[in-house]
N, C-alpha and C positions, 0 to 999 in steps of 0.2 A: 357526577364523574366517578367512575370506577377507580380501582387501585391496579397499576400496573406490577406485576410481579417479575416478567423476564423482557429483557429487550435484546433483541440479535441484532447487532450493528454489523452489516457487511460492506466492507469496502472492495469495490473492484478495481483493482489498482491501476491508476493512470487513466480512468474514463472521463475525462476532462469534457465540457459541454461547452467550448467557445472561449477564445481569448479575453485575457483581463484588461482593464484600461492601463496598465503599467507594462502590457507585455512587449512594448517597444523598447524596455531597458533588458529585456531577455531574448530578444530577437524572434520573437513569437507571434508577431502580429500576422491575422488570418488563419491561425492554428484553430482547429475544431475536432476533437477526437470522436464525439459523438455524431458529428454530421458526416464524418468520413466514412465510419462504419454504417451507418444507417442506409448508405446508399448500396452497399455491398448485397448481391443475391444470397450471400448466407445468413444474412441478418432477419431474423424473425423473433420478436420479442413482445407477444401479444399481451403478457402478464404485466411487464413495467409499463408497456404503454396503457394499458387500461387503469393502471394507479396514478397516471398523469405524466410519464416522461417527455411526452412531445407537447405539453401545455405548459411547460416551464418557460420563463421568459427567454425570448430569442427563438422559439422553436414553435410551430403549430403542427396539427395532425395532418396528413397528407394521404388521401384515399388511394393514390397510385403507389405509395411505397409502403405504409403502414398495415400491419394485420389487425388493430383495434383503432376506430376513430371516433369511438362514442364519447359520451362525458365521462371524465375522469373519476374514478372510484377510491383514491387514496388520497394522500397527503403528498404535495411534489412543489419544488421550488429549486433554487440553487444558492450557492455560495461562493463568495469571493475569498481568496486567501490574502492574509494580511501580513504573514511572515516573509522575509526575504530570501526565497528559495522555491524551488518547484521539484523538491525530490521527495521519496517517501518518509524519509525520517521528520522533516519538518511539516509535511502535509499531516501524518498521523498524529504528530505532537499536537498540533492546532487544533485537529479533529477533537484532541482529549483536553484542549483548554490551555495550551502553551503555545505562546507566540514567540517565534524567534526573529528578533528585531534585526539582529547582524546574520549577514549570510554565511554559512559554514564554507570553510575554506575549500577551494578546488586548484586543482594543478594542471593547466593547461599544457605546461613543459615537462611534465613529471614532478618527482619529490626532490627537495634540495638535496645537495651531495651530504649535507650533516645527519639529515634524516635516514638516508639510505645507508650511510657507513656505520650508524648508530644500530641500524637494524641487522646489518651483517655482523656486527660484532656480538650483539645479542644473542643470534641465532646460530652462530657459526657457520652459516650458508652464505654465497655469494648470492647476488640477485642480477635476473635477466632483465630486458625492457626498461621498466619504468617510464613509460609513456601513456596517454591516453590511449585506449584499445578496445576493439571488440572483444567479448570473451571467448568467441568461437575463433575469431582469427589470432588472437595472442597466442593460444595453445598450437594450433597449426603454424604458426613460425617460430615459437620459440619453442614447443613441446620436445622436439628431437635434441634439441642442444641441453635441455633440462634433464632428460633421460641420460646423457652422456657426462653431465658434471655434477648433478645435483642442486644447482642452483635453482633458486625459486623464481618464478616467474611473478614480478610484482608490476601492477599496471592500475591506471586510474580510468576515468570517464570524465564526462560532463558533470557527473554528480560528486559530491564531497565523500569520496570513497578510497580505500587503499585496499585494493584486492590483490590477493595471494592464489595462484593456481600451482599446483602440482600433483604429479601422477601418484596414484594411491601406491602402485607398486614401488615408487621410489621413496615417498613420503607418507606413511601410514596416516590414517584419517585423524587420530588423537593428537598425532604431532603436529600436523597442520595447524589442528586447532589451538594448541599451544603456540605456535607462531605468531597466529593472530592474535591470541591474548597477550603476548610480548610486544605486537604492534598497536594493539590499544592501550596498553599501559605508557607508551611512547606517545602516542599521537594526541595529547592533550593542549591545552591553551592556544597559542596560536595555530598549531598544527591540528587544532582537535577535530578531526573529520567526522562527517555523521556516522560513518561505517565502516568497519574493516572487515573484510567479506573473504571467508575461505572458500576457494573455486577448485575443488578437487576433480581430477579427469583420469580416464583408463585409455587404453590403447597402447600400440608398441611402434606406431608411425604416424606420420602428420595426417595421411589420409583416413584413418581410423580412430584419431583421438575423439573422445567423447566425453562431456561433462556428466559427472553423478548427481543424483540427487541430495548427495550429504554437503550441500552448501550450508554455511551457516555464517549469519550477520551477528557481529559484534558492535553493539552500539554505542554510542554514546550516551551517559547516564542523564536524563531529562533533568534540567538544572532547578526546575520549580515544579510547586505541586501540581497534580492533574487530576481529573475526573477519577482516574483509576485509583489513585491514593485516597480521594475522598469515598468512593466506593467501599473500600477495604475499612476506613476508618469507620463508616457505618455500619460495618458488619454484613455487607452485602456482597455477593460474588462478584469478581473481577475475572473473568476466564478469557483466556486468548488462544485462538486457534490460526494457525499459520504463521507468520513472520511476525505477530504481534508481541510475543515475549522478547524477541531478539530487538525490534524497534525500540523497546522502552527499558532495554537492558535489565528486564525483569522488575523494574520499579512499578509498583501498582498493581502487578499480575499475580493472580492466585498460584501457589506451587501446588498443584493439584494434579491428578490423572486427566483432569479434562481440558487443562492447559497442554497443548501439543502442537508439534510444528506438522507440517505437511509436504508431501511431494510431488504434490499436483492440485489443481483446481478440483479436480473429480475427488481427491482423497480430503480436500477443506470441506466440501460440500457433503460427502458422507459423514464425517466426523460432526458436523453442525446437525445434520439431521439426526444423529445418535444423541444429541443433547436433548432433543423434545421429550423423551420420558422422564429425564433427569429432573428432580426435584431441587431446584435452586431458586434463590430470588437474587436477581441482579442482573448483570451484564455479560453476554457472550460475543467478544469482539473478534471478527473474522477478516483475514486479508485473503484475498485470491489473487495471486501474482502473475500468472502466465500471460494475462492480457497486455502487461507492460515487459516481463522479462523476456517473454517468447515471441510475441507478436509486435507490440508497439516499437520498440527497438529496431526491430528488423523490418518495421514499416510493411508490414504483412495485413493488408485491410481485410482479406476475407478469413485469414485465420484468427484475427482479433473479434471478428464480428461473428465467426463460429463459436468462439469461446463464451461470448456474452449470450447469444443464443442458448447455448448449454445451461448457462446459469439462469437464464429465464425459464426454461423447462423446470429446472430444478424449484425455482421460486413458487411457481404454481402448485406444486406438489406439496411443498413446504407449508404455504399459507393454508392449504386445506386442513393439514394435521396441527396447526397453532392452538394452544389453549385460548380461553376468553379473554385471559387476562396477559397474554403476549403481545409483543408488537416486534417488527421487523422494519429496520431501515435500510436502504441501500444508498451507498455513497460512493465517493472515490476519493482520491489523495492529492492529485495533481493530474496533468494530460500528457500524453506521449501520442500525440496525432499521427496515425500511420499513414496517411495523407498528405503529410508535412514534410520539408525538407530536411536534409539530415536525419540524423538518430536520437538526437537528445529528447529530455522531457519537453514539455511546452507549459507555458503559464497560462493555464486555465480556469476558469470557474469549474465547481464540482457540483453534479445533480445530486439531487435527494429526493427519492420516493420512500414513502412508509403507507404501512397498511395494519390493521388489528381491529379487533372488535371494539375496544375502546376509544379508536379513533373516529373523528368525523369524516365523511366522505367529499371529495371534490375540494379540497383546501388548498388553496394557493399561499405558501409562506414567502412567495416573491423572490427578489433578489437580495440576499443578506451578506453584510459587510463581515466575514470573520467565520472561518469553520467552527470557532470554539463555540457557535450558538447549540450545535449540535451537544457538545458536553453540557451545557447549560442546561437545556432539555432534558438529557436523560438523566440528570442529578435532581430536576425539579420534579420528574416523574416518581422518584424515590423520595421525595420530601428531603432532600439534603440542601442544606444551606452551605454553600462553598463559597464564600467572599473572595479567597484566594483565587478562584478560577474564574476568568472574565467572560464576557459574552453576555446573551441576552436570551432566555428562555422563550421559545414559542408553543410552550404545552398549553397554555390556557386557548390559543388560537386553534388547536388541532384535538383536543379531546373531547369525546362526546359528552 
């Protein structure tokens, strides 16, 4: 059995693969993100299909729909979420080995008066909205009043988030980030939301307001040790591309030139490709958010399918350039079924496919309870014993 040097862990944000046994508690029975996009004419993913994407439990290859229907050549399976949530924060935390036993707080009626009063006092600005809202609709409906008054647009969603929208001409971006830090400092304990999110936009009237790519997430600090902490403790690289550093509030993520935010999926894929010639030993953890943020919540099936198709093209090229001791794993963090009702995330299993010269071909890891098995497997690949990180490694099942 050879020794793994680098693992590239790619999270296709929200690409769930079927509702979980407790989906009734979340109103998500019947959801299946992967099944919804599979039927789109924009979906062409021969590389993931070749690895075994449609051999995972609950699917089977379909010659009428799929680009590849031969025997799987990778490692494949699916994992069930155990945390009490279905959002980005708890999904990524569980992938890294941290179970969230209590759901993070949500605010279907807006934030309590005492929270808003304190936020206004600390920032010196009034608040508009304070309701669950679509990010594009909230700036359309409140943006002009914001321009006139300078009041901050505060809103939430079905997720555990406190979002602050402001026009960059009224609130400079660093000032908006400072307001988010104030909110993050406030929102702890019973009001400890998963993320405070800066939502900057530009434009001078409702019909031309546009959100900018300078969004920034300020996450709750993970309360326990994760795979990322253990990698650092063992002297291995723990690099985050995309939202990863934000999701973990920097905890366990290397502060280096390679850890970087992204402005799009294409940017994230380009930055991941640039890691190929970099000599490191450890993990490169990547989040690709557009499937969730742009297509999932807006229930755009074709757009979602097109984004996954673009990833699949990249995957085929990336795989060709990998070193013999590299492994790439592709998974998700929750569902956001574009063919389902509403605009919320959906409580779903996540798919898993992987390949590399050191892995066996055609291995089905089955349906596993707990995203944290991914963390345990990665740590096992680097011979790191981490009793504080739960889960069961499947390294012995998949290594050649």
